[in-house]
C-alpha positions in Angstrom: 0.0 0.0 0.0 1.4 3.4 -1.0 1.2 6.2 1.4 1.5 9.8 0.4 4.7 11.4 1.4 4.8 13.2 4.8 4.7 17.0 4.7 7.6 18.6 6.6 7.8 22.3 6.6 5.6 25.2 5.5 4.1 26.0 2.2 5.1 29.1 0.3 1.7 30.7 1.1 2.1 30.2 4.8 5.7 31.7 4.8 4.6 34.7 2.7 1.7 35.4 5.2 4.0 35.3 8.2 6.5 37.7 6.4 3.7 40.0 5.5 2.5 40.2 9.1 6.1 40.9 10.3 6.5 43.7 7.8 3.3 45.3 9.1 4.6 45.2 12.7 8.0 46.6 11.8 6.4 49.4 9.8 4.4 50.4 12.9 7.3 50.0 15.4 10.1 51.8 13.5 8.7 55.4 13.7 7.9 54.9 17.4 11.5 53.7 18.0 13.0 56.8 16.3 10.7 59.2 18.1 11.5 57.6 21.5 15.2 57.7 20.8 15.1 61.4 19.9 13.1 62.2 23.0 15.6 60.4 25.2 18.6 62.1 23.4 17.0 65.5 24.0 16.2 64.8 27.6 19.8 63.6 28.3 21.3 66.7 26.6 19.1 69.2 28.5 19.9 67.4 31.8 23.6 67.7 31.0 23.1 71.4 30.1 21.5 72.0 33.5 24.4 70.2 35.3 26.9 72.3 33.4 25.1 75.5 34.5 25.2 74.2 38.1 29.0 73.6 37.6 29.4 77.2 36.3 27.5 78.5 39.4 29.6 76.5 41.8 32.9 77.5 40.2 31.9 81.1 40.4 31.1 80.8 44.1 34.3 79.0 45.3 37.1 81.1 44.1 38.4 84.4 42.9 38.6 83.2 39.3 36.0 84.5 36.9 34.1 81.8 35.0 31.5 82.3 32.3 29.6 80.2 29.7 29.4 81.1 26.1 26.8 79.6 23.8 27.9 79.6 20.2 24.8 79.0 18.0 26.6 79.1 14.7 29.0 76.3 15.6 26.4 74.5 17.8 28.4 74.3 21.0 28.8 75.9 24.3 31.8 76.2 26.7 32.8 77.2 30.2 35.8 79.5 30.2 38.1 80.6 33.1 38.6 84.2 32.3 41.3 84.7 34.9 43.5 81.8 33.8 42.5 82.0 30.1 41.7 78.3 30.1 38.8 76.3 28.7 37.1 74.3 31.4 34.7 72.3 29.2 33.3 72.2 25.7 30.1 70.5 24.7 28.4 70.2 21.3 24.7 70.5 20.7 23.2 67.6 18.7 23.2 68.1 14.9 20.1 69.6 13.2 19.3 71.7 16.3 19.1 75.4 16.1 19.7 78.0 18.9 18.0 81.4 18.9 20.0 83.7 21.3 17.6 86.6 20.7 20.5 89.1 20.2 22.2 88.0 23.4 25.8 88.9 23.1 27.4 88.7 26.5 28.3 85.5 28.3 26.3 83.8 31.1 28.0 84.7 34.4 27.2 84.2 38.1 28.4 86.4 41.0 30.4 85.0 43.9 27.1 84.8 45.8 25.7 82.5 43.2 23.2 84.9 41.6 23.0 85.4 37.8 24.7 88.6 36.7 22.5 89.3 33.7 19.1 87.5 33.4 18.4 86.3 29.9 16.3 83.9 27.8 17.1 82.0 24.7 15.5 79.2 22.6 16.6 75.7 21.5 14.8 74.1 18.7 15.2 70.4 18.1 14.0 68.5 15.0 10.5 68.1 16.6 10.2 70.5 19.6 11.2 73.9 20.8 12.4 74.8 24.3 12.8 78.0 26.2 15.9 78.4 28.4 15.5 81.1 31.1 18.1 82.5 33.5 15.9 84.4 35.9 16.8 87.0 38.6 18.0 85.5 41.9 19.8 82.3 43.0 18.0 79.9 40.7 20.3 78.6 37.9 18.0 78.2 34.9 14.9 76.4 33.9 14.0 74.8 30.6 10.4 74.5 29.5 8.9 73.1 26.3 7.0 75.6 24.2 
């Protein structure tokens, strides 16, 4: 008695159906992944900026040296500079494709030896999908960053 051969494996139709379903899931998940990655990158950068402003404030309070922060929108970086020793303390780059609107702000960001901001100011940071307002208010607070 002849028996039909056993079927091992999947048919072409079954394989194509599974691949089609996987492509649909990937097309849904990919934009979500890139959006989440950009949000996390932005959050990490803004947190680092806040920490650098805190460093600037602390350095200004502990010694006779004069420190200031300069934001350079054309080259997408900012740095803390020791004016007394003429030395660069740190240099950080903004992520590519960001833009910074300094609103005609020309002078550096400086704190007094008491920890208060010398000249209050505001500027804007625009990422690829969001815009943030960076405010250096009167008083002892360092800065706050809010999404517009």
